[in-house]
C-alpha positions as CSV (number, residue, x, y, z in Angstrom):
1,M,11.0,-22.9,31.3
2,E,9.7,-20.7,34.1
3,R,6.4,-21.4,36.0
4,N,4.2,-19.4,38.3
5,R,1.5,-21.4,40.2
6,V,-1.5,-19.9,42.0
7,P,-3.5,-22.2,44.2
8,I,-7.3,-22.4,43.4
9,F,-9.4,-22.3,46.6
10,E,-12.8,-23.8,46.4
11,K,-15.5,-24.5,49.0
12,G,-15.3,-28.0,50.4
13,K,-11.9,-28.7,49.0
14,I,-9.0,-29.9,51.2
15,L,-6.2,-27.3,51.9
16,D,-2.9,-29.2,51.7
17,K,0.7,-28.3,52.3
18,E,1.6,-28.0,48.6
19,M,-1.1,-25.3,48.2
20,L,0.1,-23.4,51.2
21,D,3.8,-23.5,50.1
22,E,2.8,-22.1,46.7
23,L,0.6,-19.4,48.4
24,K,3.6,-18.4,50.5
25,N,5.9,-17.9,47.5
26,L,3.4,-16.5,44.9
27,N,0.2,-14.8,46.0
28,L,-0.6,-13.4,42.6
29,D,-4.3,-13.0,43.3
30,Y,-3.4,-10.3,45.9
31,V,-0.7,-8.8,43.8
32,N,-3.0,-8.6,40.7
33,T,-5.4,-6.5,42.7
34,L,-2.7,-4.4,44.2
35,Y,-1.2,-3.5,40.8
36,F,-4.4,-3.5,38.8
37,S,-4.2,0.2,37.8
38,K,-0.5,0.0,36.9
39,S,0.6,0.1,33.2
40,E,2.3,-2.7,31.4
41,G,6.0,-3.1,32.3
42,V,8.4,-3.9,35.2
43,I,6.6,-3.3,38.5
44,Y,9.7,-3.9,40.6
45,G,13.1,-5.6,40.4
46,I,14.4,-7.4,37.3
47,D,17.2,-4.7,36.7
48,P,19.3,-6.6,34.1
49,E,23.0,-6.3,34.8
50,V,26.3,-7.7,33.5
51,R,28.2,-10.1,35.6
52,D,31.1,-12.4,34.5
53,N,30.4,-11.6,30.9
54,K,26.8,-12.8,31.3
55,I,23.6,-10.9,31.7
56,I,21.7,-11.5,34.9
57,L,17.9,-10.9,35.4
58,N,17.3,-10.2,39.1
59,P,14.1,-11.3,40.9
60,G,11.1,-9.1,40.2
61,L,7.6,-8.7,38.8
62,I,6.5,-7.9,35.3
63,K,3.0,-7.0,34.1
64,Y,2.5,-8.0,30.4
65,N,-0.7,-8.4,28.4
66,G,-2.9,-8.6,31.6
67,D,-0.7,-11.3,33.3
68,L,1.8,-10.9,36.1
69,Y,5.1,-12.7,35.8
70,K,6.9,-13.3,39.0
71,I,10.7,-14.1,38.7
72,L,11.5,-15.7,42.1
73,T,15.2,-16.3,41.6
74,G,17.9,-14.6,39.4
75,K,18.2,-15.8,35.8
76,E,21.5,-16.1,34.1
77,L,21.5,-15.5,30.3
78,N,24.4,-16.1,27.8
79,I,24.8,-13.9,24.8
80,P,26.4,-15.7,21.8
81,L,29.9,-14.5,20.9
82,E,29.0,-14.3,17.2
83,D,28.6,-10.7,15.8
84,G,25.1,-9.5,15.6
85,E,22.2,-7.7,17.1
86,Y,20.6,-9.7,20.0
87,K,17.3,-9.1,21.8
88,C,16.0,-10.8,24.9
89,F,12.3,-11.3,25.5
90,L,10.0,-12.8,28.1
91,Q,7.5,-15.0,26.2
92,K,4.4,-16.7,27.5
93,I,4.1,-20.4,26.7
94,D,0.6,-21.1,28.1
95,K,-1.8,-20.5,31.0
96,T,-3.7,-23.5,32.2
97,L,-5.8,-24.8,35.0
98,K,-4.2,-28.0,36.4
99,D,-5.9,-29.8,39.4
100,K,-5.6,-27.3,42.3
101,F,-3.4,-24.7,40.5
102,L,-3.5,-22.1,37.8
103,E,-0.2,-22.4,36.0
104,L,1.4,-19.6,34.0
105,N,4.4,-21.0,32.0
106,F,6.9,-18.7,30.3
107,E,10.5,-18.6,29.1
108,F,13.3,-16.1,28.3
109,K,14.4,-16.1,24.7
110,V,17.6,-14.5,23.3
111,L,17.1,-14.0,19.5
112,K,19.4,-12.7,16.8
113,D,18.1,-9.8,14.7
114,E,16.8,-11.8,11.8
115,E,14.9,-14.3,14.0
116,K,11.2,-13.6,14.5
117,L,9.6,-13.9,17.9
118,G,5.9,-13.0,17.3
119,D,4.9,-11.7,20.7
120,G,6.9,-11.0,23.8
121,F,8.1,-8.5,26.4
122,E,11.5,-7.0,25.6
123,L,14.0,-7.0,28.4
124,F,17.2,-5.8,26.7
125,R,19.3,-5.6,23.6
126,V,23.0,-6.1,22.9
127,S,24.9,-5.2,19.7
128,R,27.6,-7.9,19.9
129,R,31.1,-7.7,18.4
130,E,33.8,-10.3,19.0
131,G,36.9,-9.4,21.0
132,A,35.3,-7.5,23.9
133,D,33.4,-8.4,27.0
134,L,29.9,-7.4,27.8
135,K,29.5,-4.2,29.8
136,E,27.0,-1.9,31.3
137,A,26.5,1.7,30.2
138,L,28.4,4.3,32.2
139,Q,27.0,7.3,30.2
140,I,23.4,8.0,29.2
141,I,24.6,9.2,25.7
142,G,24.9,6.8,22.8
143,I,23.8,3.6,24.6
144,D,22.1,2.4,21.4
145,K,25.3,2.9,19.3
146,E,27.7,1.2,21.7
147,Y,28.9,-2.4,20.9
148,N,28.7,-5.1,23.6
149,T,26.8,-2.7,25.9
150,L,23.6,-3.6,27.7
151,N,20.8,-1.6,26.1
152,L,17.7,-1.1,28.3
153,I,16.1,1.6,26.2
154,N,13.1,-0.6,25.2
155,L,12.6,-2.1,28.7
156,K,9.3,-0.7,29.9
157,N,8.8,0.5,33.5
158,S,5.3,0.2,34.9
159,T,3.7,3.3,36.5
160,L,0.2,4.5,37.3
161,S,0.4,7.2,34.5
162,G,1.8,4.9,31.8
163,T,4.8,3.0,30.7
164,S,8.1,4.8,31.1
165,L,11.8,4.3,30.6
166,S,13.7,1.9,32.8
167,S,14.4,3.3,36.3
168,K,17.9,2.1,35.9
169,L,18.5,4.4,32.9
170,L,16.7,7.3,34.6
171,K,19.1,7.0,37.6
172,L,22.1,6.8,35.2
173,Y,20.9,10.0,33.6
174,A,20.6,11.7,37.0
175,K,24.0,10.5,38.1
176,N,25.6,11.8,34.9
177,M,23.9,15.2,35.2
178,L,25.0,15.6,38.9
179,E,28.7,15.1,37.8
180,N,28.3,18.6,36.2
181,K,29.5,21.0,38.9
182,K,27.8,23.9,37.1
183,L,24.4,22.3,37.1
184,D,21.7,24.8,38.2
185,S,19.8,24.2,41.5
186,Y,16.6,23.2,39.7
187,E,18.2,20.5,37.7
188,R,20.1,19.3,40.8
189,V,17.0,18.9,42.9
190,I,15.2,17.0,40.1
191,C,18.1,14.7,39.6
192,M,18.5,14.0,43.3
193,Y,14.7,13.2,43.3
194,I,15.1,10.8,40.4
195,L,18.1,9.1,42.1
196,N,16.3,8.5,45.3
197,S,12.8,7.3,44.1
198,N,11.0,5.7,41.2
199,Q,9.3,8.3,39.0
200,E,5.8,8.3,37.4
201,K,5.6,8.7,33.6
202,E,3.6,12.0,34.2
203,F,6.5,13.5,36.2
204,I,9.1,12.5,33.6
205,S,7.0,13.9,30.7
206,K,6.5,17.2,32.5
207,Y,10.2,17.5,33.3
208,L,11.3,16.8,29.7
209,N,8.4,18.8,28.3
210,I,7.2,15.9,26.1
211,S,3.9,14.3,25.4
212,Y,2.4,11.9,27.9
213,E,2.0,9.5,24.9
214,A,5.8,9.5,24.4
215,N,7.3,6.0,24.1
216,N,10.7,4.9,25.5
217,L,12.6,6.0,22.4
218,D,11.1,9.5,22.7
219,I,11.9,9.7,26.4
220,Y,15.5,8.5,25.8
221,A,16.0,11.0,23.0
222,A,14.7,13.8,25.2
223,L,17.1,12.8,28.0
224,E,20.1,12.8,25.6
225,K,19.1,16.2,24.3
226,R,18.8,17.7,27.8
227,Y,22.1,16.1,28.9
228,L,23.9,17.5,25.9
229,S,22.4,20.9,26.4
230,S,23.7,20.9,30.0
231,E,27.1,19.7,28.9
232,N,27.4,22.4,26.2
233,L,26.4,25.1,28.6
234,N,29.0,23.9,31.0
235,K,31.7,24.0,28.3
236,K,30.7,27.6,27.3
237,E,31.0,28.7,31.0
238,K,34.4,27.1,31.2
239,I,35.6,29.0,28.1
240,I,34.2,32.3,29.4
241,E,35.9,31.7,32.8
242,K,39.2,30.8,31.1
243,N,39.1,33.9,28.9
244,T,38.2,36.1,31.9
245,R,41.2,34.8,33.9
246,K,43.5,35.4,30.9
247,M,42.3,39.0,30.6
248,L,42.9,39.6,34.3
249,V,46.4,38.2,34.0
250,D,47.2,40.4,31.0
């Protein structure tokens, strides 16, 4: 079980070392004000990754159902070897006032497809098949269809203009697009911008020409479509270039 503790300061009460230590590590009162206008989702960090056939959640901050969840140290999660569809969630246990502290208790749960959670913030999915190690996606295409691949499509990223796709997937898309040497200058500038900064939902929606109300699945589908369109155009240009060279030789 994970725990966030926020000191409660009251007039006339003694300020002790324990309260100061907690304040140093977790000033959620200040953070709550700072990110009040942000949407639900990952505010910073977390970035799930595969390491030694395990999935690691890095330190970070998540806003979910009005509460802020601070992950102070990396969390190591094991995915069962048994075939199946697995999902990982952050789930709130309780929020209580104890003595001088407000405590928010939560845990990370990895559930198989038929298991019911009830309520929770989804972090990742894995379609597990025995005989292969876990891996991270190297291509933006088909992440939801690949076995043993870390799937972050449903991981929400927090922005001022609404929840968006994980910044890790957006950067993967940009990296894949930039591998196309025939990419036009407009796309190249946009992809460099995505690679080097975190993007607002509004910006991504305008770039992909989709509704501001689009969910993560809609955004991912639009990215796939744009990437494939770029790839098909590149293939056509290669064919034309090849045929032109052949005509010149003949």
